[in-house]
N, C-alpha and C positions, 0 to 999 in steps of 0.2 A: 511582610506588612502586616499579616494575621496577629503575629506574635506584638508587634509594635503597637496594635489596637488593644491585644488584651492587657498588655502590661504598662502601656502611657497613659489610660485614662484617667486615670487617679491624679496625675500632676499636669497634663497639659489640657489646656481648654479646649484647644482645635482638634485634639484628638478624641477627647471627651465628648463633642458634639456630633463628631461622625461616628463614634462608638455607639451613642444614644438612639441615632436614627436608625442604625444597623438594627440595635436590639429590639427598638421598637417595630420595626417590619418583621422581625423573625416573630415577634407575639402577635402580629396581626395574621400571620398565615399559620400560626400554631394550631395542629389538628389535635393536640391533647386534651384531656380532660380540664374544664375550667369551672371554677366555683365562682359565686356570685360575688364573694368578699375580695377574692382575687382579682375580678374583672373591675369592681367599683375602687379599690385601692391604685390597682397600675392606671385606671384612667384619670384619678383625681392628680397622680403623680405626673402624668403626661400633661394634663391643663395646665399645672402649676410651673412647669419647666418651658412651656412653649407659650402660654397666655399670661403668665403671673398671677396675681392675687384675685381672688374670686370677688368681684364688685356686683355681681348679679344680685337681682332681688330674689329672696327664698321662695321656692314653690308655696303652692297653697296647703298641700299636704307632705309634711315632711317624713311621714312613715313610707310614701310611696317610693317607687324606684327612682323618679327623677329626685324624689327629696334625699335620698340616701347618697346619691350622686354629689347632690349640692353640698351636704353638709360634710362629706368626706374631701371633697377640694376645700371648703371654707377652713375646716382644720389646721390646713397648710399655710393658713394666711402668714406672711412675712416669710417664708423659706424661699430662699435665692434660688433663681433658675438653675445654677450649676450644682446645687445641692439637691435640688429636685431630680437632676438628671442621674446623679449619682445614687440616690436613694431609689429609684426607678430600676436601675441597672442591678443593685443589689437585692431588692426583692425580686426580680424577676430570675434571679440565678437561684433562690429558693424554690420557686416554681417548678423550673426544670432547667438544670444546670447548662444543657444543650442549648437554650436560648441564648445566652451571652458567647456562644461561639460562633462568632460572625464573620463575614469575608469582609474585605476592604470597601469602601464606598463604589458601588456598581452605578451609580445615579448617571443616565445618559447627560452628555453636556447640553447646556441651553441650546435652543434651536435646532436638535436633532430631528432628523427626517420622521413623520409618519405614514402609516400606511395608507392605501387609497382610500380606505375606509375611516381614515382619520385616529385609527389605534397607534398610541405610542409603540416606537419598535426598541426593543431593548439592544444598547450599544454594545455592553460587553459580550453578547454572542458574536460579534464580529469582531472579536480581537484574536490574536494567535492564542490567548489563555484560555479563551472561552466562558461562559456562562457555566458556574457551579451551582447556581440555586437551582432549588427542587422545580421542577416542569408541572405546570398547572394548565389545566384546560380552560375554555372559556367562562366557566362556572367557577373559578379557581379551586378544583378538586386537583389533588394531586395525582398525577397520571400513574406513576408507579404504583403506588398504595391501591388506586382504584382497580388496575389491572390484576394485580396478585392476591387481593381480597376478594375478588368476584368470580367466582368460578365461572359464572354464565358467559364471562366475557372470552373464555378460551375456547369456546365453541368456533369452529374456523368462519361461520358465515357471520357470526356475530363479532368476533375478533377484527374483520375486514372491515366491519363498518367502524368500529373504535377506532383503527389506525387511520382511516380515512381523516375521521374528524380530528385526532392526535396532531397528524401532519399539517392539516390546515390550521389549527388553533392554539397549538401549544405555545406557551408563553411562562415568563416568570413574573415576577411582582414588579418590575420595571416596564415590562411589554412584552408583545408579541416577539418570537424568535423569527426572524426573516432577515436575508441577506440584502443588503445594500450596495450599489455599485460604489466602484473607488472614485467616482467624479462627485457623488453625493458626500462621500466621507474625507475628501480632501480639505475643507475648511476646518475639520475637526482632528487633523493629523496630531495636533499636539497632545489631544487627550489619549489617542491612540497610542502614541509614541512612550507614554508614561512607563514607569518600570514595571507596573504592577498589570499591564496591557500586553506589552512588548510588540506592539504594532497593529497594523489592521491585517485582517483575512477574512473575506467573506462567509457569510454563516453557512455551515453544512450540518444537518440533521443529525449529527452521530449519537446524540443522547438518545434521541429515540429509537435509533438501531440497537444501542445498548440495552434499552429495556426490554426490547422484542427478543434479543438475542437471549436475556436473560430468563425469559419464559420458554423460548424454545429448548434453551438448555435443561431448564426445570422438567418439562415436559419428558425430553429424551432420558433423564435420570429415571423418572418413573416408568417408562416403558422398558429400560433396560433390566430395571428389578424385576418387573414381571417376564420379561423373557427369559432372565435365569430361573425362574421357576414356573414355566410353562406347566408342567404336571400339576400345580397345586392351583391353576387360575384357570377359569372358565376361557373356553375358546374366544365367545363372546365377547368378554370381557376385554381380552387381550386385543381383539380386533378392533373394538372401540377407540381404547387407548394409543394403538399403533396408528390407527387412521388419523386421528386427532393430529398424532405428532408430527406425521408426514405431511400433511396438511399445512399444519403453523410452519413446517420447515421450508415448504415451497413458498410460503408467505415472505419468509425472511430474506430468502435468498433472491427474489423478485425485488425487493426492498434494499437490499445491500449491492446486488449484484454481484454476489460472490457465493461458493458453494459453503455451506454449512457443514464444519466438522465436529465431528463429538467424540471426545477425548475420556478416558476413564484410566483410574489407576490400575498400575499392572496385578494381576491376581496369579499370574503364571510364576512356575517354580522349574523353568528349565535353565541349562547351562547358561544361555545368552543373557537372560534377563536376571540371573542371581549374578553373575559376573558384572553386569552394568551396575547393580545396587552396590556391590563392593566398591567399583571404582569411584561412585558419587558418594561414597563414605556412608553406605545404608540407606541414603534417601532413595524412595521409590520414585519411577518413573510412569510414563502414562503412554497408553496405545490407542491409535484410532479404533472406534468401535462403529460398527455399522448396523441400525436397528432392522430385526426381521421385519418384511412385510407383513401384513395381515394374514392368519392363518385360514386357508380355505377349508371350510366346514363341509364334510363328506354327507351331505344330505342325498346326493344322487337322484334329485327330482329333476323333471322337466324343468322347472323354472331355475334351476341350478345350472342346468345344460344351455338354455338360452342365455343366461348372463355370462356365461362363459364364453359362449360364442361372441357374443357383443364385445366383451372384451377384448376377444383375439382380433376382430374387426378393428377396433379402436387402435389397437398395437400395430395394425398392418400385417398381422399374420394370417395365415391359412385358415380359412372359418370351417372347411370342411375336414370330415375325419374318415370318410369312406363308409363301407359296411361294420358295424360293431354288434356286440351280441346283447349288449344291453346298455343301459343310462351310465352303468359305474363306470364300464369302460370309455365311453364317449368323455366324461366328465375327467377322466384319468389322462386322457389325450391332451385335452384342452388344458389343463394345469401343468403338465409337461412342458407344452409349449410356451405358457406365458412364464413358467421359473426359468427357462433358459434363456427366453429374452431378457428378463431382468438380470440374469447371471452375466449375460454378455454384454449388456449395457454397463453392469457394473466394473467390468473387468477393462470396458473401454475408458470409464471414467478413470480408474485407477493408471492406467497406462499413460492416460493424458497428464494426469498429475505428476507422474514420474519423469515424463519428458519436459513438462513446465520446471520440474524443480532443477533437471539437468541443462537447461537451456544456457544457462550464464557457464556452467562448467564447461558444455561444448565448445561453445565460443572460444574461450580461452586456451583450450587443449587445442584447437583447430589452429589458433595464432601459433601456439608453442611448436606444433608438427611443423607448418609450413616456416617459421623461422630455423628450426632443426634441419629441414630438408635443403633449405638455402646454404646452411654452414658446411654441411657434409658436401653438396654440390661444388661449394667454392673449394671446398679441401682436396675433393678428387681431382679438379680439373688443374688446381696449383700443382700436385704432385705428378698429373700426366704430363703436364707442361715442362717440370724440371728433370723428368725421366724421357724426355722426348718421344711420347707417345702421342704425335698429332691427331691421328685418327680416333684414339679414345677422348682426346681434349675436346675435338669437334662434336663428338657424340654425345658429351655431357652437356655442351652447350644447346645442342639439339632438345636435350630433356630438361630444360628450364634453366641450366647454368648461366651465370651472367657472362655475355661474350667478350667483356672488358676483364675478366678477373686476373689479377695478376699475383704471379707466385714469388716466392722469397726474393729469388734472383732477378725480378723484374719482367719475366717471361709471360705474355700473353699468348692464348690460342693462335692467335694471328702472327705473333713474332716465331713462335715455336714452328709454325708451318713453314714459314720463310726462311728459317735457320736450318731446318733439316729438309731443303728442297723439295716440298710436298708437290703434288700435282694441283695447278692452278683450279682445278675444280673443286677443293678443299678450300682455298681460298676464296674464290667464288661463291661458295656455300655460307662462308662466314659472312660476307659480305650482306648476304641476303638476310642473315640472321641478326642485321642492323649493328655489327660490330663498328664501333667508333675508330675510323680510319685515322684519325688525327690525333688518336690517345696517346699521351705522354707518359710513360712509365717513371719509375723512380731516379732511373738513371739519365732521364731527359730525352731518351730517344723516342721517334715514332716510327711508324711502319714504312713511312717512305724514307727516312734517313736510313732505316736500314736495308731496305732494299738498295740505295746507292751505294752503301760500304758492303754489300754482297755483289756489287758490280751487275747486277740483274735487270735489263734493260725492259724485260717481260714484265718483271715485278712492278716496275715504276709505270709502266704503261696500263696495268691492272688498276693500280691504285689512284692513279691521275683521271684515268677513265671515270673512276666511281666516287670521285669527289675529293681524294686526298689533297691536301695545300702544303705548299711549300714552306709557309711561314706558319709557325702553331704558336699560340699564346701559352708561355708557361709562367705560372705564379703572375707578378708584377711586371715581368720584361718579356721579351719574344725570345723564340728559341728558333734560329734559323739554320738552314742546312749550309754545311761548310761550302768552301768555294768549289772543290773539286767534284761535289755531290751535286751542285747547282749544274754545274757544266753535264753532267752524266743525264741530270734529269732533265735540260733542256735540250740536249742532243737526242734522248728518248722520246721526248715529247714530240719534237719535229719529226723523228723518224715515224712516229706512230701516225701522225697528223698526214705524211706524206702516204703511206700505206691506205690510208681512207681515202 
């Protein structure tokens, strides 16, 4: 879409109109240098393009500012609107080529909602693409330039106020950046579904987070450079910078809801890093870097001792030192406790990061182990059934193997126990392990039919007592016990009922 605007405005009037409006908006928010000659000429071209010929009466003094503007507009008398737009764009490119590098038309659709104060809401920031215009405050000042060009805003207390104002009032030239509900956007879905918008998505202040992230990154780089040259820097200077950096980092983490991680290009020349560069074709990699906390200045005064004691109390550490020889020893004890606290806290954070990074891997590996265990138990159970090791087969079922696991010969643990005339206790233990008494193997045999063919009334009685059925569904038909088996089942069941 941007390429279409850049190349099509000279030949297509519709594209020219859209391109002209976008260029004019760029000039309206331009923060660079402007000469009076540029302002007067561009204003005249704009009026000729929008209002047509100058038919107003001349001002009393043609040498005044209003008189010069009137003359510049009057000189364009007879120039068509489309030609004036083209000349406006051409002259604007001479002022600054970046002014004609415009985005597609981001004007909100007619009737788009306003906020509770009646301020227009930017529709583009509620799309999947998001608004790419520079962020401004309520005074139309560029937030990024304002933050990075003013060192006073980098002080944590001042920065918090700036951030609160930016979060509440940041906007672009089309309106305030604010999320709207899907119900409010429903009537504008045709606009949101356009190719350059890619659908509706409620606004999130990611651009503000990126600006703050850039500032925190900038201060980390400064602190890292000071940290590498501590012997050349005064301790107080390093402490001031490190304290500022850590406070800004805390503000960002609260805003983003995530830990700020600082990476720097690798400067190590060890085997692991050298091999990694070779594997990447000579490209360098980065390592996570932790900024050192402010240096403890060894004043060893009573005030320093009191300050360290208060810090220990805030951290929940033991504030007592017992009997000491002097203040130096007391301060060193406090500093050691504080250093150990921060070291253990860092280790805990690193461990949490490692565990979080491996959580997905652990779940996959756990599933793989469970599946492998199931396969191994099924294989062991099949082999035990084929080799007529009934006790081992039952033991595998107790360890978690499937009670109806079938070997290549069609033998299940229950059938194995029956064929090998195992004690009834083993069969009853399989029943307790929820074996399917009506399971039909690949040869169409059930446990009850096998008991009939073995002419064992005891097995028939045990199976019938525990719910075995004389008629079992096989595929789409019914498999029934043959006539002589039915006779045995009937006689056995009558005999067992008589005994009961």
